[in-house]
All heavy atoms as an XYZ file, in Angstrom:
963
protein
N     -29.388     20.522     60.783
C     -29.978     21.710     61.393
C     -31.474     21.516     61.645
O     -31.994     21.916     62.655
C     -29.704     22.918     60.483
C     -30.179     24.219     61.048
S     -29.244     24.635     62.522
C     -29.742     26.276     62.785
N     -32.136     20.840     60.714
C     -33.571     20.644     60.840
C     -33.911     19.839     62.093
O     -34.882     20.116     62.772
C     -34.105     19.962     59.592
C     -35.605     19.848     59.590
C     -36.092     19.312     58.257
N     -37.510     19.281     58.232
C     -38.292     20.251     57.797
N     -37.773     21.346     57.348
N     -39.589     20.134     57.802
N     -33.106     18.815     62.382
C     -33.365     17.986     63.552
C     -33.241     18.799     64.840
O     -33.959     18.573     65.790
C     -32.433     16.773     63.583
C     -32.641     15.800     62.456
C     -34.079     15.349     62.264
O     -34.808     15.126     63.254
O     -34.493     15.223     61.110
N     -32.288     19.739     64.879
C     -32.150     20.584     66.060
C     -33.388     21.452     66.241
O     -33.849     21.641     67.367
C     -30.899     21.449     65.970
C     -29.636     20.635     66.137
O     -29.669     19.560     66.729
N     -28.543     21.124     65.612
N     -33.912     21.980     65.162
C     -35.121     22.792     65.250
C     -36.282     21.931     65.745
O     -37.059     22.354     66.602
C     -35.460     23.405     63.893
C     -36.675     24.300     63.943
C     -36.951     24.986     62.627
C     -38.168     25.879     62.771
N     -38.568     26.484     61.514
N     -36.356     20.719     65.234
C     -37.397     19.798     65.656
C     -37.258     19.469     67.142
O     -38.242     19.465     67.886
C     -37.302     18.526     64.805
C     -38.452     17.551     64.784
C     -39.767     18.228     64.456
C     -38.166     16.450     63.786
N     -36.040     19.238     67.591
C     -35.791     18.941     69.012
C     -36.149     20.145     69.884
O     -36.775     19.990     70.942
C     -34.334     18.540     69.214
N     -35.768     21.330     69.453
C     -36.077     22.542     70.222
C     -37.581     22.790     70.307
O     -38.113     23.099     71.375
C     -35.391     23.765     69.604
C     -33.883     23.750     69.760
O     -33.365     22.962     70.590
O     -33.217     24.517     69.042
N     -38.273     22.653     69.163
C     -39.721     22.860     69.153
C     -40.435     21.848     70.035
O     -41.376     22.195     70.754
C     -40.261     22.766     67.719
C     -40.008     23.960     66.817
C     -40.457     23.652     65.390
C     -40.744     25.186     67.332
N     -39.971     20.607     69.990
C     -40.638     19.584     70.799
C     -40.396     19.800     72.289
O     -41.280     19.522     73.105
C     -40.202     18.185     70.369
O     -38.828     17.982     70.582
N     -39.224     20.308     72.645
C     -38.944     20.614     74.054
C     -39.855     21.747     74.533
O     -40.473     21.647     75.600
C     -37.481     21.011     74.231
C     -37.129     21.473     75.631
S     -36.877     20.158     76.805
C     -35.335     19.518     76.241
N     -39.947     22.806     73.749
C     -40.820     23.931     74.105
C     -42.282     23.486     74.177
O     -43.035     23.928     75.051
C     -40.665     25.075     73.105
C     -39.312     25.738     73.199
O     -38.660     25.705     74.243
N     -38.866     26.321     72.110
N     -42.653     22.618     73.262
C     -44.013     22.087     73.244
C     -44.313     21.328     74.534
O     -45.365     21.508     75.151
C     -44.192     21.173     72.024
C     -45.540     20.545     71.947
C     -46.623     21.248     71.449
C     -45.736     19.239     72.368
C     -47.882     20.672     71.383
C     -46.983     18.648     72.305
C     -48.049     19.369     71.811
N     -43.395     20.464     74.947
C     -43.586     19.668     76.167
C     -43.744     20.572     77.390
O     -44.593     20.320     78.251
C     -42.419     18.705     76.356
N     -42.952     21.623     77.448
C     -43.026     22.550     78.579
C     -44.383     23.241     78.612
O     -45.025     23.348     79.667
C     -41.867     23.566     78.525
C     -40.541     22.833     78.797
C     -42.086     24.712     79.504
C     -39.301     23.629     78.455
N     -44.871     23.684     77.447
C     -46.196     24.313     77.377
C     -47.289     23.325     77.780
O     -48.251     23.690     78.464
C     -46.476     24.820     75.962
C     -45.688     26.039     75.559
C     -46.040     26.409     74.126
C     -45.157     27.499     73.578
N     -45.459     27.803     72.161
N     -47.142     22.091     77.355
C     -48.131     21.062     77.681
C     -48.182     20.834     79.189
O     -49.266     20.714     79.778
C     -47.806     19.764     76.949
N     -47.022     20.770     79.809
C     -46.977     20.571     81.258
C     -47.628     21.738     82.003
O     -48.287     21.537     83.031
C     -45.539     20.371     81.728
C     -44.878     19.060     81.286
C     -43.408     19.056     81.648
C     -45.598     17.864     81.877
N     -47.461     22.935     81.472
C     -48.075     24.106     82.108
C     -49.596     24.054     82.011
O     -50.293     24.510     82.913
C     -47.525     25.390     81.503
C     -46.082     25.629     81.915
C     -45.531     26.912     81.360
C     -44.092     27.084     81.830
N     -43.493     28.313     81.387
N     -50.105     23.505     80.918
C     -51.564     23.369     80.789
C     -52.086     22.395     81.836
O     -53.141     22.613     82.424
C     -51.960     22.931     79.365
C     -51.970     24.158     78.459
C     -53.313     22.253     79.339
C     -52.556     23.957     77.100
N     -51.363     21.310     82.066
C     -51.857     20.333     83.046
C     -51.887     20.919     84.450
O     -52.685     20.476     85.274
C     -51.031     19.027     83.034
O     -49.676     19.310     83.356
C     -51.124     18.336     81.701
N     -51.034     21.892     84.718
C     -51.066     22.555     86.025
C     -52.386     23.291     86.249
O     -52.785     23.525     87.387
C     -49.907     23.554     86.159
C     -48.566     22.876     86.356
O     -48.552     21.689     86.751
O     -47.533     23.532     86.112
N     -53.076     23.643     85.175
C     -54.339     24.374     85.264
C     -55.527     23.459     85.543
O     -56.611     23.928     85.873
C     -54.603     25.116     83.939
C     -53.562     26.127     83.564
S     -53.755     26.744     81.863
C     -55.486     26.989     81.724
N     -55.330     22.155     85.382
C     -56.444     21.214     85.449
C     -56.557     20.616     86.854
O     -55.590     20.076     87.379
C     -56.254     20.085     84.414
C     -56.181     20.663     83.002
C     -57.382     19.068     84.527
C     -55.796     19.660     81.943
N     -57.743     20.738     87.408
C     -58.036     20.094     88.694
C     -58.670     18.734     88.411
O     -59.576     18.620     87.585
C     -59.012     20.943     89.518
C     -58.373     22.233     90.001
O     -57.166     22.218     90.291
O     -59.088     23.250     90.091
N     -58.214     17.739     89.119
C     -58.774     16.403     88.923
C     -58.363     15.810     87.591
O     -57.352     16.201     87.003
N     -59.147     14.880     87.106
C     -58.903     14.229     85.811
C     -57.476     13.688     85.717
O     -56.805     13.840     84.707
C     -59.191     15.182     84.648
C     -60.559     15.744     84.637
N     -61.665     15.010     84.272
C     -61.017     16.975     84.998
C     -62.741     15.762     84.383
N     -62.386     16.955     84.822
N     -57.029     13.039     86.771
C     -55.628     12.621     86.847
C     -55.236     11.647     85.745
O     -54.135     11.751     85.207
C     -55.334     12.026     88.230
C     -55.558     13.037     89.316
C     -56.633     12.912     90.185
C     -54.724     14.148     89.452
C     -56.869     13.854     91.183
C     -54.951     15.100     90.436
C     -56.017     14.947     91.293
O     -56.246     15.881     92.260
N     -56.109     10.727     85.402
C     -55.741      9.769     84.358
C     -55.633     10.448     82.996
O     -54.741     10.127     82.210
C     -56.717      8.597     84.309
O     -58.021      9.038     84.026
N     -56.521     11.402     82.719
C     -56.445     12.138     81.451
C     -55.179     12.988     81.391
O     -54.485     13.026     80.358
C     -57.664     13.041     81.265
C     -59.017     12.369     81.128
C     -60.112     13.420     80.975
C     -59.035     11.406     79.974
N     -54.889     13.663     82.496
C     -53.677     14.483     82.547
C     -52.440     13.619     82.350
O     -51.513     14.007     81.636
C     -53.579     15.229     83.881
C     -54.508     16.393     83.994
C     -54.517     17.143     85.304
C     -53.464     16.938     86.293
N     -53.598     17.773     87.505
N     -52.419     12.458     82.978
C     -51.278     11.565     82.866
C     -51.073     11.118     81.418
O     -49.953     11.154     80.905
C     -51.462     10.354     83.776
C     -50.289      9.423     83.755
O     -49.141      9.837     83.658
N     -50.561      8.141     83.835
N     -52.149     10.706     80.770
C     -52.051     10.276     79.373
C     -51.567     11.418     78.484
O     -50.719     11.224     77.607
C     -53.404      9.773     78.873
C     -53.804      8.441     79.420
C     -52.900      7.336     78.943
O     -52.178      6.731     79.722
N     -52.901      7.068     77.663
N     -52.124     12.598     78.705
C     -51.732     13.777     77.926
C     -50.261     14.118     78.141
O     -49.515     14.335     77.184
C     -52.621     14.970     78.307
C     -52.180     16.264     77.719
C     -52.291     16.506     76.362
C     -51.646     17.258     78.531
C     -51.877     17.722     75.817
C     -51.241     18.469     78.001
C     -51.352     18.694     76.639
N     -49.830     14.135     79.395
C     -48.430     14.451     79.692
C     -47.488     13.431     79.064
O     -46.444     13.793     78.512
C     -48.191     14.494     81.200
C     -48.759     15.712     81.875
C     -48.587     15.695     83.385
O     -48.338     14.610     83.969
O     -48.704     16.774     83.994
N     -47.856     12.173     79.147
C     -47.009     11.117     78.588
C     -46.875     11.268     77.074
O     -45.789     11.149     76.519
C     -47.551      9.751     78.961
C     -47.394      9.448     80.451
C     -48.165      8.212     80.846
N     -47.703      7.041     80.134
C     -47.049      6.034     80.689
N     -46.795      6.052     81.983
N     -46.672      5.011     79.975
N     -47.992     11.527     76.404
C     -47.963     11.671     74.950
C     -47.196     12.928     74.539
O     -46.341     12.882     73.655
C     -49.390     11.712     74.394
N     -47.481     14.039     75.189
C     -46.867     15.318     74.815
C     -45.355     15.321     75.037
O     -44.605     15.883     74.236
C     -47.522     16.459     75.587
N     -44.907     14.707     76.116
C     -43.469     14.686     76.391
C     -42.755     13.588     75.609
O     -41.550     13.683     75.363
C     -43.182     14.531     77.897
O     -43.797     13.333     78.381
C     -43.702     15.735     78.671
N     -43.491     12.580     75.192
C     -42.904     11.486     74.419
C     -42.481     11.943     73.027
O     -41.558     11.363     72.442
C     -43.898     10.334     74.310
O     -43.339      9.266     73.595
N     -43.122     12.963     72.504
C     -42.759     13.465     71.170
C     -41.276     13.841     71.152
O     -40.504     13.338     70.334
C     -43.633     14.681     70.778
C     -45.103     14.283     70.694
C     -43.152     15.281     69.453
C     -46.066     15.460     70.654
N     -40.892     14.718     72.053
C     -39.504     15.168     72.110
C     -38.536     14.076     72.509
O     -37.408     14.011     72.012
N     -38.978     13.195     73.406
C     -38.103     12.102     73.838
C     -37.754     11.198     72.653
O     -36.594     10.792     72.494
C     -38.778     11.298     74.948
N     -38.722     10.913     71.816
C     -38.458     10.063     70.654
C     -37.636     10.785     69.582
O     -36.809     10.163     68.921
C     -39.765      9.524     70.071
C     -40.257      8.343     70.851
O     -39.689      7.260     70.767
N     -41.287      8.559     71.649
N     -37.839     12.076     69.452
C     -37.016     12.846     68.515
C     -35.564     12.841     68.990
O     -34.637     12.614     68.202
C     -37.552     14.289     68.367
C     -38.881     14.269     67.614
C     -36.537     15.186     67.667
C     -39.659     15.563     67.663
N     -35.370     13.053     70.273
C     -34.012     13.032     70.825
C     -33.397     11.642     70.655
O     -32.243     11.514     70.294
C     -34.051     13.440     72.296
C     -32.740     13.278     72.988
C     -32.013     14.460     73.512
N     -32.574     15.749     73.572
C     -32.509     16.534     74.631
N     -31.968     16.101     75.757
N     -32.963     17.753     74.589
N     -34.190     10.611     70.923
C     -33.707      9.241     70.766
C     -33.313      8.946     69.320
O     -32.366      8.198     69.075
C     -34.808      8.261     71.187
C     -34.406      7.333     72.294
C     -35.511      6.349     72.608
O     -36.480      6.749     73.269
O     -35.380      5.184     72.206
N     -34.022      9.523     68.377
C     -33.724      9.267     66.957
C     -32.320      9.728     66.580
O     -31.721      9.187     65.652
C     -34.766      9.939     66.057
O     -34.570     11.344     66.003
N     -31.809     10.710     67.297
C     -30.452     11.192     67.014
C     -29.390     10.147     67.313
O     -28.256     10.264     66.867
C     -30.153     12.467     67.810
C     -30.984     13.634     67.322
O     -31.236     13.779     66.137
N     -31.430     14.456     68.242
N     -29.749      9.134     68.091
C     -28.810      8.078     68.470
C     -29.285      6.718     67.973
O     -28.964      5.688     68.567
C     -28.617      8.076     69.989
C     -28.116      9.416     70.461
C     -28.993     10.364     70.989
C     -26.779      9.755     70.320
C     -28.545     11.616     71.372
C     -26.321     11.006     70.707
C     -27.211     11.925     71.232
O     -26.756     13.167     71.606
N     -30.033      6.739     66.891
C     -30.577      5.508     66.323
C     -29.449      4.586     65.861
O     -28.367      5.029     65.474
C     -31.491      5.839     65.153
N     -29.740      3.289     65.891
C     -28.758      2.291     65.507
C     -28.662      2.117     64.000
O     -27.676      1.595     63.497
C     -29.097      0.953     66.164
C     -29.021      1.022     67.670
C     -29.538     -0.245     68.325
O     -30.239     -1.035     67.723
N     -29.175     -0.420     69.581
N     -29.684      2.549     63.302
C     -29.713      2.416     61.847
C     -30.677      3.449     61.279
O     -31.409      4.106     62.024
C     -30.171      1.009     61.449
O     -31.522      0.816     61.846
N     -30.705      3.525     59.974
C     -31.652      4.442     59.316
C     -33.094      4.000     59.599
O     -33.965      4.832     59.842
C     -31.391      4.475     57.807
C     -32.237      5.474     57.057
C     -32.010      6.888     57.493
C     -30.946      7.533     56.657
N     -30.810      8.971     56.922
N     -33.317      2.690     59.591
C     -34.665      2.198     59.882
C     -35.072      2.494     61.325
O     -36.233      2.820     61.596
C     -34.762      0.695     59.598
C     -34.708      0.315     58.117
C     -34.722     -1.206     57.963
C     -35.849      0.946     57.340
N     -34.142      2.396     62.259
C     -34.411      2.737     63.651
C     -34.718      4.230     63.778
O     -35.628      4.628     64.507
C     -33.216      2.351     64.535
C     -33.493      2.502     66.017
O     -34.635      2.256     66.449
O     -32.550      2.859     66.753
N     -33.964      5.052     63.044
C     -34.193      6.499     63.015
C     -35.620      6.798     62.555
O     -36.359      7.555     63.201
C     -33.172      7.156     62.083
C     -33.399      8.618     61.841
C     -33.019      9.566     62.782
C     -33.996      9.057     60.663
C     -33.221     10.913     62.566
C     -34.204     10.411     60.435
C     -33.814     11.333     61.382
N     -36.025      6.176     61.465
C     -37.368      6.380     60.914
C     -38.420      5.919     61.914
O     -39.425      6.603     62.141
C     -37.520      5.649     59.560
C     -36.620      6.310     58.506
C     -38.972      5.631     59.102
C     -36.441      5.489     57.235
N     -38.172      4.786     62.535
C     -39.114      4.246     63.518
C     -39.324      5.202     64.686
O     -40.458      5.419     65.126
C     -38.615      2.892     64.023
O     -39.471      2.395     65.016
N     -38.249      5.780     65.196
C     -38.363      6.720     66.322
C     -39.186      7.943     65.923
O     -40.014      8.423     66.695
C     -36.986      7.176     66.806
C     -36.091      6.071     67.286
C     -36.537      5.497     68.595
C     -35.491      4.529     69.104
N     -36.032      3.264     69.539
N     -38.952      8.450     64.710
C     -39.717      9.607     64.247
C     -41.179      9.249     64.032
O     -42.075     10.067     64.296
C     -39.107     10.186     62.970
C     -37.733     10.838     63.098
C     -37.309     11.455     61.768
C     -37.707     11.895     64.204
N     -41.450      8.028     63.580
C     -42.842      7.599     63.410
C     -43.551      7.481     64.755
O     -44.735      7.814     64.864
C     -42.898      6.270     62.646
C     -42.570      6.439     61.177
C     -42.513      5.125     60.434
O     -42.054      4.120     60.961
N     -42.962      5.148     59.188
N     -42.846      7.044     65.779
C     -43.431      6.989     67.115
C     -43.746      8.407     67.591
O     -44.824      8.664     68.137
C     -42.499      6.261     68.101
C     -42.410      4.779     67.744
C     -42.987      6.442     69.541
C     -41.303      4.030     68.458
N     -42.825      9.332     67.369
C     -43.061     10.735     67.745
C     -44.295     11.278     67.027
O     -45.110     11.995     67.625
C     -41.833     11.587     67.431
N     -44.444     10.920     65.756
C     -45.609     11.360     64.984
C     -46.901     10.800     65.578
O     -47.887     11.529     65.730
C     -45.460     10.927     63.526
C     -46.594     11.287     62.578
C     -46.785     12.794     62.500
C     -46.309     10.708     61.193
N     -46.898      9.529     65.949
C     -48.079      8.939     66.568
C     -48.407      9.636     67.889
O     -49.579      9.861     68.206
C     -47.870      7.439     66.780
C     -47.897      6.689     65.464
C     -47.601      5.209     65.446
C     -47.464      4.434     66.654
N     -47.180      3.002     66.437
N     -47.391     10.007     68.630
C     -47.613     10.719     69.899
C     -48.199     12.112     69.644
O     -48.982     12.614     70.456
C     -46.322     10.810     70.701
C     -45.758      9.468     71.130
C     -46.638      8.691     72.098
O     -47.487      9.296     72.788
O     -46.461      7.463     72.181
N     -47.825     12.732     68.534
C     -48.426     14.028     68.157
C     -49.929     13.873     67.961
O     -50.716     14.689     68.455
C     -47.823     14.522     66.845
S     -46.468     15.653     66.993
N     -50.308     12.836     67.227
C     -51.733     12.604     66.993
C     -52.470     12.331     68.307
O     -53.579     12.820     68.510
C     -51.946     11.443     66.021
C     -51.666     11.816     64.591
C     -50.615     11.244     63.891
C     -52.461     12.740     63.927
C     -50.359     11.576     62.569
C     -52.216     13.092     62.608
C     -51.161     12.504     61.933
O     -50.914     12.852     60.639
N     -51.853     11.565     69.188
C     -52.496     11.292     70.475
C     -52.630     12.572     71.297
O     -53.664     12.816     71.922
C     -51.712     10.244     71.275
C     -52.397      9.910     72.583
C     -51.697      8.858     73.416
O     -50.821      8.145     72.907
O     -52.040      8.761     74.614
N     -51.597     13.393     71.277
C     -51.633     14.656     72.032
C     -52.760     15.548     71.522
O     -53.484     16.161     72.322
C     -50.279     15.376     71.932
O     -49.265     14.514     72.468
C     -50.285     16.689     72.679
N     -52.925     15.620     70.212
C     -54.021     16.404     69.657
C     -55.370     15.873     70.129
O     -56.285     16.643     70.413
C     -53.963     16.396     68.125
C     -52.861     17.254     67.571
C     -52.791     17.205     66.051
O     -53.110     16.148     65.454
O     -52.410     18.228     65.472
N     -55.478     14.569     70.207
C     -56.715     13.957     70.697
C     -57.031     14.434     72.112
O     -58.158     14.846     72.404
C     -56.584     12.428     70.663
C     -57.718     11.713     71.346
C     -58.948     11.556     70.711
C     -57.568     11.205     72.629
C     -59.999     10.903     71.342
C     -58.610     10.556     73.267
C     -59.818     10.407     72.620
O     -60.863      9.772     73.250
N     -56.044     14.377     72.995
C     -56.271     14.803     74.383
C     -56.600     16.286     74.458
O     -57.451     16.704     75.248
C     -55.070     14.456     75.269
C     -54.895     12.983     75.428
C     -53.818     12.235     75.044
C     -55.832     12.052     75.985
N     -54.033     10.909     75.322
C     -55.267     10.766     75.908
C     -57.092     12.184     76.536
C     -55.897      9.632     76.369
C     -57.747     11.037     76.996
C     -57.147      9.783     76.907
N     -55.958     17.096     73.647
C     -56.274     18.531     73.634
C     -57.719     18.750     73.193
O     -58.422     19.608     73.746
C     -55.301     19.288     72.721
C     -53.898     19.481     73.282
C     -52.948     19.985     72.192
C     -53.912     20.444     74.465
N     -58.159     17.988     72.189
C     -59.555     18.087     71.751
C     -60.513     17.680     72.870
O     -61.536     18.329     73.084
C     -59.800     17.214     70.516
C     -59.233     17.813     69.244
O     -58.946     19.025     69.215
O     -59.076     17.048     68.261
N     -60.166     16.616     73.568
C     -60.997     16.173     74.698
C     -61.084     17.275     75.753
O     -62.167     17.607     76.238
C     -60.422     14.885     75.341
C     -60.560     13.702     74.403
C     -61.065     14.600     76.704
C     -61.938     13.133     74.263
N     -59.930     17.845     76.112
C     -59.900     18.908     77.122
C     -60.791     20.075     76.717
O     -61.518     20.630     77.541
C     -58.473     19.420     77.351
C     -57.563     18.456     78.062
C     -56.197     18.592     77.939
C     -58.044     17.426     78.852
C     -55.335     17.727     78.601
C     -57.204     16.548     79.513
C     -55.840     16.697     79.386
N     -60.742     20.435     75.437
C     -61.521     21.574     74.961
C     -63.007     21.244     74.898
O     -63.840     21.995     75.412
C     -61.021     22.015     73.565
O     -59.634     22.327     73.648
C     -61.766     23.242     73.074
N     -63.338     20.113     74.291
C     -64.752     19.762     74.097
C     -65.454     19.424     75.405
O     -66.665     19.606     75.523
C     -64.870     18.631     73.091
C     -64.513     19.098     71.692
C     -64.550     17.999     70.673
C     -64.164     18.628     69.333
N     -63.948     17.667     68.306
N     -64.710     18.961     76.388
C     -65.299     18.654     77.695
C     -65.232     19.857     78.635
O     -65.574     19.741     79.808
C     -64.585     17.458     78.324
N     -64.788     20.994     78.121
C     -64.654     22.224     78.902
C     -63.759     22.048     80.131
O     -63.994     22.650     81.175
C     -66.020     22.777     79.310
C     -66.824     23.225     78.116
O     -66.291     23.856     77.204
N     -68.086     22.886     78.097
N     -62.738     21.214     79.983
C     -61.764     21.033     81.063
C     -60.741     22.157     81.004
O     -60.303     22.667     82.034
C     -61.094     19.643     80.952
C     -62.138     18.550     81.186
C     -59.932     19.508     81.931
C     -61.668     17.147     80.867
N     -60.380     22.534     79.786
C     -59.462     23.656     79.546
C     -60.068     24.498     78.436
O     -60.569     23.957     77.449
C     -58.055     23.158     79.123
C     -57.138     24.324     78.820
C     -57.443     22.267     80.187
N     -60.011     25.802     78.588
C     -60.572     26.699     77.584
C     -59.793     26.671     76.283
O     -58.581     26.457     76.264
N     -60.510     26.884     75.194
C     -59.905     26.882     73.865
C     -58.783     27.918     73.748
O     -57.824     27.710     73.014
C     -60.975     27.141     72.802
C     -60.463     26.989     71.395
C     -61.568     27.149     70.355
O     -62.755     27.180     70.715
O     -61.219     27.251     69.175
N     -58.889     28.997     74.489
C     -57.845     30.031     74.430
C     -56.494     29.489     74.907
O     -55.440     30.025     74.546
C     -58.238     31.272     75.240
C     -58.348     31.067     76.739
C     -59.704     30.580     77.230
O     -60.519     30.123     76.420
O     -59.933     30.646     78.451
N     -56.505     28.420     75.693
C     -55.263     27.825     76.176
C     -54.776     26.689     75.282
O     -53.581     26.426     75.208
C     -55.432     27.315     77.610
C     -55.763     28.396     78.586
C     -57.036     28.493     79.112
C     -54.820     29.338     78.956
C     -57.360     29.498     80.007
C     -55.133     30.348     79.844
C     -56.407     30.429     80.369
N     -55.698     26.002     74.623
C     -55.299     24.859     73.790
C     -54.997     25.243     72.348
O     -54.300     24.512     71.658
C     -56.391     23.773     73.798
O     -57.606     24.326     73.286
C     -56.610     23.214     75.190
N     -55.498     26.377     71.902
C     -55.332     26.781     70.501
C     -53.861     26.870     70.105
O     -53.456     26.331     69.071
C     -56.036     28.123     70.264
C     -56.041     28.561     68.836
C     -56.811     29.856     68.669
C     -56.798     30.301     67.237
N     -57.513     31.562     67.058
N     -53.047     27.532     70.888
C     -51.621     27.688     70.586
C     -50.913     26.332     70.592
O     -50.084     26.052     69.734
C     -50.959     28.629     71.596
C     -49.481     28.829     71.324
O     -49.120     29.153     70.175
O     -48.680     28.650     72.274
N     -51.273     25.495     71.544
C     -50.647     24.179     71.647
C     -51.045     23.291     70.457
O     -50.213     22.555     69.924
C     -51.030     23.516     72.970
C     -50.012     22.566     73.561
C     -48.630     23.189     73.693
C     -50.462     22.067     74.912
N     -52.286     23.374     70.033
C     -52.717     22.626     68.853
C     -51.964     23.086     67.611
O     -51.571     22.267     66.778
C     -54.231     22.767     68.642
C     -55.107     21.851     69.469
C     -56.566     22.294     69.416
C     -54.974     20.410     69.005
N     -51.752     24.386     67.509
C     -50.996     24.924     66.380
C     -49.552     24.398     66.404
O     -49.024     23.961     65.375
C     -51.013     26.453     66.403
C     -50.178     27.068     65.331
N     -50.573     27.098     64.013
C     -48.950     27.645     65.370
C     -49.624     27.675     63.288
N     -48.640     28.012     64.088
N     -48.935     24.424     67.564
C     -47.563     23.927     67.703
C     -47.485     22.429     67.403
O     -46.526     21.956     66.785
C     -47.032     24.185     69.115
O     -46.948     25.561     69.370
N     -48.483     21.699     67.842
C     -48.530     20.267     67.588
C     -48.633     19.997     66.089
O     -47.970     19.100     65.563
C     -49.703     19.643     68.334
S     -49.599     17.866     68.525
N     -49.434     20.777     65.401
C     -49.554     20.658     63.944
C     -48.239     20.964     63.246
O     -47.863     20.293     62.276
N     -47.536     21.968     63.740
C     -46.232     22.314     63.171
C     -45.239     21.164     63.370
O     -44.522     20.777     62.443
C     -45.708     23.590     63.825
C     -44.408     24.095     63.246
C     -43.929     25.385     63.898
O     -44.520     25.830     64.898
O     -42.929     25.929     63.401
N     -45.214     20.607     64.559
C     -44.350     19.452     64.823
C     -44.721     18.284     63.915
O     -43.852     17.611     63.354
C     -44.479     19.013     66.285
C     -43.682     19.801     67.310
C     -44.140     19.431     68.714
C     -42.192     19.523     67.149
N     -46.007     18.039     63.780
C     -46.477     16.936     62.942
C     -46.024     17.102     61.496
O     -45.513     16.164     60.886
C     -48.003     16.833     63.028
C     -48.551     15.571     62.396
C     -50.063     15.500     62.458
N     -50.665     16.540     61.639
C     -51.328     17.591     62.118
N     -51.493     17.765     63.395
N     -51.834     18.490     61.305
N     -46.152     18.297     60.967
C     -45.737     18.542     59.574
C     -44.232     18.348     59.410
O     -43.779     17.778     58.410
C     -46.166     19.941     59.139
C     -47.669     20.053     58.901
C     -48.065     21.414     58.341
N     -47.864     22.507     59.287
C     -48.704     22.832     60.261
N     -49.821     22.143     60.435
N     -48.459     23.841     61.067
N     -43.469     18.811     60.379
C     -42.016     18.641     60.310
C     -41.628     17.168     60.423
O     -40.714     16.707     59.729
C     -41.339     19.456     61.415
C     -41.414     20.952     61.178
S     -40.688     21.890     62.524
C     -38.955     21.541     62.252
N     -42.318     16.436     61.271
C     -42.040     15.007     61.407
C     -42.375     14.258     60.120
O     -41.590     13.412     59.671
C     -42.816     14.410     62.587
C     -42.242     14.708     63.960
C     -43.271     14.417     65.055
C     -40.957     13.920     64.196
N     -43.510     14.569     59.516
C     -43.890     13.923     58.255
C     -42.832     14.202     57.193
O     -42.402     13.292     56.476
C     -45.291     14.382     57.793
C     -45.565     13.972     56.362
C     -46.367     13.841     58.713
N     -42.384     15.447     57.103
C     -41.357     15.799     56.117
C     -40.050     15.061     56.401
O     -39.402     14.544     55.472
C     -41.126     17.312     56.116
N     -39.654     14.983     57.656
C     -38.414     14.294     58.021
C     -38.504     12.798     57.727
O     -37.553     12.200     57.226
C     -38.093     14.507     59.501
O     -37.819     15.862     59.758
N     -39.637     12.198     58.045
C     -39.834     10.767     57.781
C     -39.806     10.496     56.285
O     -39.156      9.550     55.824
C     -41.158     10.276     58.410
C     -41.060     10.301     59.944
C     -41.529      8.889     57.906
C     -42.395     10.170     60.666
N     -40.494     11.331     55.519
C     -40.536     11.169     54.065
C     -39.135     11.271     53.475
O     -38.742     10.454     52.634
C     -41.471     12.220     53.433
O     -42.777     12.069     54.002
C     -41.546     12.070     51.928
N     -38.379     12.259     53.917
C     -37.010     12.438     53.428
C     -36.136     11.248     53.804
O     -35.402     10.712     52.967
C     -36.394     13.734     53.999
O     -37.190     14.844     53.581
C     -34.968     13.926     53.531
N     -36.223     10.811     55.048
C     -35.412      9.681     55.505
C     -35.766      8.411     54.742
O     -34.877      7.633     54.371
C     -35.590      9.479     57.007
N     -37.044      8.194     54.498
C     -37.459      7.001     53.750
C     -36.946      7.042     52.317
O     -36.483      6.028     51.795
C     -38.987      6.871     53.743
C     -39.562      6.335     55.024
C     -41.069      6.198     54.910
C     -41.679      5.546     56.132
N     -43.145      5.412     56.018
N     -37.034      8.208     51.683
C     -36.573      8.300     50.293
C     -35.056      8.127     50.208
O     -34.562      7.482     49.291
C     -37.014      9.613     49.653
O     -36.331     10.707     50.218
N     -34.324      8.656     51.167
C     -32.865      8.464     51.186
C     -32.511      7.005     51.459
O     -31.564      6.477     50.897
C     -32.215      9.372     52.236
C     -32.151     10.809     51.823
C     -31.431     11.638     52.864
C     -31.355     13.092     52.441
N     -30.664     13.909     53.443
N     -33.288      6.358     52.317
C     -33.042      4.953     52.632
C     -33.297      4.074     51.397
O     -32.534      3.156     51.147
C     -33.918      4.500     53.802
C     -33.493      3.162     54.344
O     -32.305      2.932     54.612
N     -34.446      2.280     54.533
N     -34.335      4.389     50.645
C     -34.641      3.616     49.429
C     -33.558      3.841     48.378
O     -33.162      2.914     47.687
C     -36.007      3.998     48.883
C     -37.149      3.462     49.715
C     -38.498      3.937     49.246
O     -38.605      4.840     48.415
N     -39.554      3.329     49.778
N     -33.072      5.070     48.265
C     -32.017      5.394     47.307
C     -30.731      4.633     47.637
O     -30.069      4.108     46.761
C     -31.732      6.910     47.284
O     -32.951      7.585     46.950
C     -30.675      7.266     46.283
N     -30.403      4.573     48.928
C     -29.176      3.888     49.353
C     -29.269      2.376     49.199
O     -28.244      1.703     49.131
C     -28.855      4.217     50.811
C     -28.432      5.665     50.981
O     -28.011      6.301     50.025
N     -28.561      6.180     52.181
N     -30.487      1.819     49.155
C     -30.647      0.375     49.053
C     -30.718     -0.120     47.602
O     -30.792     -1.313     47.376
C     -31.904     -0.077     49.810
C     -31.705      0.001     51.310
O     -30.583     -0.080     51.796
N     -32.793      0.159     52.034
N     -30.712      0.789     46.637
C     -30.751      0.389     45.224
C     -29.338      0.065     44.744
O     -28.368      0.684     45.150
C     -31.352      1.513     44.355
C     -32.835      1.703     44.615
C     -33.401      2.713     43.693
C     -34.876      2.861     43.973
N     -35.515      3.863     43.143
N     -29.259     -0.921     43.841
C     -27.950     -1.325     43.283
C     -27.720     -0.726     41.943
O     -28.449     -0.478     41.145
C     -27.874     -2.854     43.204
C     -27.875     -3.491     44.555
C     -29.042     -3.964     45.124
C     -26.696     -3.617     45.268
C     -29.037     -4.566     46.367
C     -26.687     -4.213     46.516
C     -27.854     -4.696     47.051
C-alpha cells in the first residue's frame, strides 16, 4: 500500500512541477533540467515496482531520492533568482520533502529486509 501512495504522490508532484514550468518564460535549459528531475522521481518509483531483484528495487528508489534532491535544488534556484515566486514553489518544496522522507523510509526498510534475508 505504501508504494501505491508513493507512486500517487510522485505523479501528482510531477504534474504540479510541469505546471510551474508553464509559468516560466525563457530559461529553457533550467526548465528542462527541472522537468527531467521532477518527473524522474515518479518514473523511478514506478520502475522499482518491476525490479529484477531486491537490490535493483533499492537502486531505483535511491535514484528517485537523488532526483528529489536535484528537484529541490532547481526550485531553490528558481526562487532565489526570482524566476518563480516563493508562493508557487513553497507547496512543491513541501511535497518534495514528503516524497524524500517516504523514499528514505522505504529504502531503509528494504535494506533492512534484504540484510535479514541474507543472514544464515
